[in-house]
C-alpha positions in Angstrom: -0.4 0.1 0.1 1.7 3.1 -0.9 2.4 5.7 1.9 0.3 8.4 -0.2 -3.3 9.4 1.0 -5.6 9.3 -1.9 -8.7 10.7 -2.1 -11.9 9.7 -4.4 -12.4 11.4 -8.1 -14.2 9.4 -9.8 -16.4 12.1 -10.1 -14.3 15.1 -10.6 -13.0 14.0 -13.8 -14.7 15.6 -17.3 -15.7 11.8 -18.9 -17.9 14.5 -21.1 -14.7 15.7 -22.1 -13.0 14.3 -25.5 -10.9 11.5 -25.0 -7.4 12.8 -25.9 -8.0 14.8 -23.1 -8.9 12.3 -20.1 -7.0 10.1 -21.4 -4.0 12.9 -20.7 -5.5 13.2 -17.3 -6.1 10.0 -16.0 -1.7 9.2 -16.2 -1.8 8.9 -12.2 -4.7 8.2 -11.3 -5.0 5.2 -9.1 -7.7 2.3 -10.2 -8.7 -0.5 -8.4 -11.6 -2.9 -8.7 -12.0 -4.4 -4.7 -9.1 -2.7 -3.6 -6.3 -4.0 -6.7 -4.8 -1.3 -9.1 -2.6 1.0 -9.1 -1.1 4.3 -10.9 -2.3 4.7 -14.5 1.2 4.7 -16.0 -0.2 4.7 -19.8 -3.1 5.3 -21.8 -4.9 5.7 -25.3 -7.8 7.7 -26.8 -9.6 6.8 -29.4 -13.5 8.3 -30.4 -15.6 7.3 -33.1 -14.4 9.8 -36.0 -11.5 8.1 -36.4 -10.8 4.4 -38.3 -9.3 2.6 -35.7 -11.8 3.4 -32.7 -14.8 0.5 -32.0 -17.4 3.0 -32.3 -15.8 4.1 -36.0 -19.0 1.8 -37.5 -21.7 2.8 -35.5 -23.5 1.5 -32.9 -23.6 -2.5 -32.4 -24.6 -4.8 -29.1 -20.9 -5.6 -28.8 -20.0 -2.0 -28.1 -22.7 -0.7 -27.1 -21.2 0.3 -23.5 -18.8 2.4 -26.0 -21.7 5.1 -26.6 -22.6 6.2 -23.4 -22.6 7.2 -20.8 -19.6 8.7 -19.8 -17.9 7.3 -17.0 -18.7 4.1 -17.6 -16.4 1.1 -18.2 -16.3 -0.2 -22.0 -15.0 -3.5 -22.3 -13.9 -5.9 -25.0 -11.8 -9.1 -25.5 -8.2 -8.6 -28.1 -7.6 -11.2 -30.7 -10.1 -13.7 -28.6 -8.1 -13.8 -25.9 -7.4 -10.6 -23.4 -10.3 -9.0 -22.2 -9.9 -4.9 -21.8 -10.6 -1.9 -19.9 -11.8 1.0 -21.3 -13.3 4.7 -20.3 -15.6 6.2 -22.0 -15.6 9.4 -22.6 -17.9 12.2 -24.1 -21.6 12.5 -24.4 -24.1 9.9 -24.6 -24.1 8.8 -28.5 -20.8 9.3 -29.8 -18.3 6.5 -28.9 -15.4 7.6 -27.3 -13.4 6.3 -25.1 -9.8 5.5 -23.4 -8.1 2.4 -23.4 -6.0 1.8 -20.1 -2.8 0.0 -21.2 -0.7 0.2 -18.4 -0.7 0.6 -14.4 2.2 1.0 -12.2 1.0 -1.7 -9.7 0.1 -0.8 -6.0 -2.7 -2.8 -4.2 -3.5 -6.5 -4.4 -0.1 -7.1 -6.2 0.2 -10.8 -4.2 -3.7 -11.3 -5.9 -2.4 -9.8 -9.1 0.8 -12.3 -9.1 -1.2 -15.3 -8.4 -4.0 -14.4 -12.0 -1.3 -13.6 -14.0 1.4 -16.4 -12.6 3.8 -14.4 -12.5 6.6 -12.6 -9.8 7.8 -9.9 -11.8 6.3 -6.6 -10.5 7.0 -4.5 -14.2 4.9 -7.4 -16.7 1.7 -7.6 -13.5 0.4 -4.6 -16.0 2.5 -3.5 -18.4 -0.3 -3.9 -21.7 -3.9 -4.0 -21.8 -4.3 -7.7 -21.9 -1.7 -7.7 -18.8 -4.4 -4.9 -17.1 -7.3 -6.7 -17.9 -5.7 -9.9 -16.3 -4.1 -9.1 -13.6 -7.5 -6.6 -12.4 -9.3 -9.8 -12.6 -11.6 -7.9 -15.5 -13.7 -9.8 -18.0 -17.4 -8.7 -19.9 -19.6 -8.3 -16.5 -17.5 -5.1 -16.3 -18.4 -4.1 -19.2 -21.3 -0.8 -18.3 -20.3 -0.3 -15.3 -20.2 3.0 -13.5 -16.8 4.1 -12.6 -17.5 6.4 -10.0 -19.3 3.3 -7.9 -18.1 -0.3 -6.4 -16.5 -2.4 -7.5 -14.4 0.3 -9.3 -12.6 3.4 -7.6 -10.5 6.4 -9.0 -8.2 7.8 -7.0 -5.4 11.0 -6.5 -3.4 11.9 -4.1 -4.6 14.1 -1.9 -3.9 18.0 -2.6 -4.1 17.3 -6.4 -2.4 15.5 -9.0 1.7 16.1 -9.3 2.7 17.5 -12.8 4.1 14.5 -14.8 5.9 14.5 -17.2 4.1 13.1 -20.0 5.7 11.1 -23.7 3.0 11.1 -26.6 3.6 9.1 -29.2 1.1 6.9 -31.6 -1.2 4.2 -30.5 0.2 0.5 -30.6 -1.1 -2.2 -32.6 -3.7 -0.7 -35.2 -3.3 -0.7 -38.8 -5.9 2.9 -39.1 -5.1 6.1 -38.3 -2.1 5.6 -37.4 -0.9 9.3 -37.6 -2.7 10.2 -34.8 -0.6 10.9 -31.4 -2.7 9.4 -29.3 -0.6 7.8 -26.9 0.0 9.3 -23.3 2.2 7.6 -20.6 4.4 8.7 -17.2 7.8 9.5 -18.9 9.8 7.9 -17.9 7.8 4.6 -15.9 9.7 1.4 -16.1 6.2 -0.1 -16.4 5.2 1.1 -19.8 3.8 -1.6 -22.1 6.3 -0.3 -24.7 9.1 2.5 -24.9 7.9 5.8 -26.3 9.3 7.1 -29.7 12.4 9.2 -28.8 11.4 12.8 -30.6 
């Protein structure tokens, strides 16, 4: 458990805003599910106006949670294997979200190690599939409010410290690759992959 006191912030984050803004503001926020989780150190923004987004083709049964309301979870399965956690943004009906790509583990580390089947701290939550497995995410979390149990979003008492952000292209997509919508805590050892040097 970190020594820094934490305060709930889920309702103070404006999830109605553009996903790029929310993705930046989430860096350094602690996300917990049933008390297990850590500091968000890497995110990616997606919006239904660009072809890499799950909402680009419109509302479908499998992506309905992505279309709102904001401040809820959107969960999807990647490659038929990994459950990935997203935070829904913008107004209901728009179809935007932030993919949680990596965490610095801080809470419930032993439970994460059991779920992931490994001890290496750096690899527990370094990548969206690893985040999903470490936090015990599955389809049942799809559409849940981020401001209510089992979710907690927390920030240090006194507000977020100023963090140096790394910005770059998103990973693992073949469309809209020119958009610099991946954000991370510069220098964090818990990132899924290094950011390109500029």
